[in-house]
Steps between C-alpha positions, in 0.01 A plus 500: 500500500186283510284805526398484133324170574304626797125558484346707779145364459256771608256407771263783405149401403131563541358446851203265494226478765398200712165489309692474170711220634206306629319535170810383309529198728131415445547529120808274514312232696203524265731458199657194664163341561382576145813330355458196725137469395565558127815293449508245786878522506769607744522880557816691586460849649790743528511817709785699649616603845419864528463678832342834562264698277704483176444177319656583161829670430820460300645247752187284500473516117846345491402230754192413305683477167753273663235276638325467168827418329578233756155352485512478122832320519359265762192419297722422204722268709185324618381463147171673566331787317235715678146438392418857595697791658423839642787746548383809704756763613233698699552799723354296779773243450650286223307187433528208266284187464577185302274205430723201453441136384727348763451323834491748782751302710751494226459875434523589867828311540640689202379832643664432840827416313463832314436691822819350648706581191570870542502774764262694278244214504417585865319812359261271297183347648406198296183304582423165343127409508377151413219452249261438800586840646735387778804728558823294543747599777875451536453304824320227309826434317716510818633846435505756779294817474660784302750707700470866577664724241692698762585269796440137366243420772164365376353771264144471625606543860701811426205640292248445772725663758594790259857422614669702222439849364387558142836679449698197608298265273529735201875536567548127490286467188709770333822331598392170347354659185817709435719192545287295264495778236881540535550118454271502188697788341829324557360175362375678186843649439662151544253354256576777249877448539458130427292576187748763386787250536314229315409730207841662467660396170738363389621305801771241413364151559201627696126517425410846369259666257692363201550135575515243774877495527645160604167389648256252356251494784421876551430816314416860568139416588618245756707773675212748495256247644752411766566864599122558535458191721784606727386863543288439810782316673740795475245708689491225765879506526479878570231442763714221649785746536270737688350222713851362607662836558576421871664166424875474465642494148616146550137374533357668191600242240317228690193723510484561128613168357155340527354791306761449235402133469132596453598762241703245296193262503291791359761573238511133382124486493488807276775370267405131477793406730759708319762674718487859375570705818629283784810713526290818490280374773804455715654838416186712505369313807795622694494847353124549571544367853782754551284778363219406736740493800640852406141627460413373847815637654417841359860522373383754253474766775799387714770410248431509131442873485853546614639428151489126567434294194170318503638225281792446735266497799286230340792289389671529841181355657512208255865437588404481865206269432722258310820490700628144510269393214789366290601283796194296422674389181794366702279303737220388264348176636590192304151360534338806329453500120806652327412834343688659212626772736646254739651295226666801341637611834652163558649477152610864445456691829231723349258652753250621253191688613588438864836675462347794322242552778758455772708779341196727508479476120839665461510426122169681453629799679813495288292476182303811617828690547634384159191608308523856645748574223222435249219683676439720196398214277138376493385264767484174310842570362624527859336171588682322225833644620415380846426150377837485331672617819320229706582229243868603499531496876245246629617147567155390381417149618229481231766522233731246675211257542447508124853546364736429789787739573587520129152651434550759776838595367345549153217721633727714718760554223239591233324735739827655616613549138188707431524699826851606401390633162358850578393542133261210536372602842429863405313416181175317556472360152853363514437355849181328382671354201791371712256354759299332221826331387580406862147353531549259209834392642337423840210311333749292303672406825164464694612760759269716699599758760193461715673621817602815329149552370368484859762755605406723205138507609616587853722779359207634293281509813750680711610748231183582318217448751614515857773750454320736262 
């Protein structure tokens, strides 16, 4: 069922001669020397790994675009803007050259970190040249030489010995590119689901396109900025699922938790320290990791085509990743700072996001089943019905944190009352009017169903993007 997200990436292209390659190399070196002489600044030169006679094809176009995107993000993070740049997707091989007003040592360290950041980065060849013309090497910074793409021995040794066939190298390149492309597609869908949820209106007590709900410190723009900042991390969660496919389920949570911490820091940086999507990072981090694992296991061929639900397969993976997670609440160390989740568990026995994950997002799957009765109404109408279902059934710790158990009782009773009124549910105008009234009641009580909002985004993702 993942087939719709696969890209085959043709390897076809024009064969180039040795003479053409040598001429292109001479031209590249000449351009580097001209830039060094003209600008007197650090020069970064990018080329790609491309074996055989074809140096430009659909696969290499993707690799080049990815490299440029990552370099642009890296330059921005370093606070540096190129003095000059030359982007050249030539038939003799993709090339890019940047003149940068930055110390060569600092840039080289950043490029090494970039090269270590992704399996796809092994297909990039990034040279950093000092203003005096000296090429910096990894060994100067106590990093080992780059490993071979196929066997992880030293790349230069394998290349000299012609240890691997062109077919083996292209096969590994294609595997990495397809995995990266898949992860980017999933991340884009997660991003869109988060934006869809944020913009959906009216949502009782929550930020939407109409108002800020019960929140003083965030608005729709805050959520949109947060979702954009988090998008790259969802791709990394997918890749982490692929990378850790051979590890037992019980070890996966420890593998992805550090990535979640980094993602939360990026979120807070984008929102001026406002917590917009902490729950979504947790939920979607697990879901994306599960998707990556299923992709790597090739479950599509072996199981899912046998009428097995993709959604159930993903959620079952999450349940296995998180078995015993709620036990952490029971044995939370006294010396650690007391979180809202731990406090609410101790006071009311609520397991919150941990319990939802450990159940394999059972409530989300139940919401998907419930909304099937309304599949003939338009999409955003369905989403509003799903939100009501979640609010009626979710023991939302966000609500309890703001309004104690009395607040949760109010939310669940009001949502249930509307769910039981088929006249309201079937008519979109009536539903919107009723939700607007509910919204004002939540604002008056300072209640916000943030946990249900996270689950709504997850339901939108599974129903409208992944399952479509």
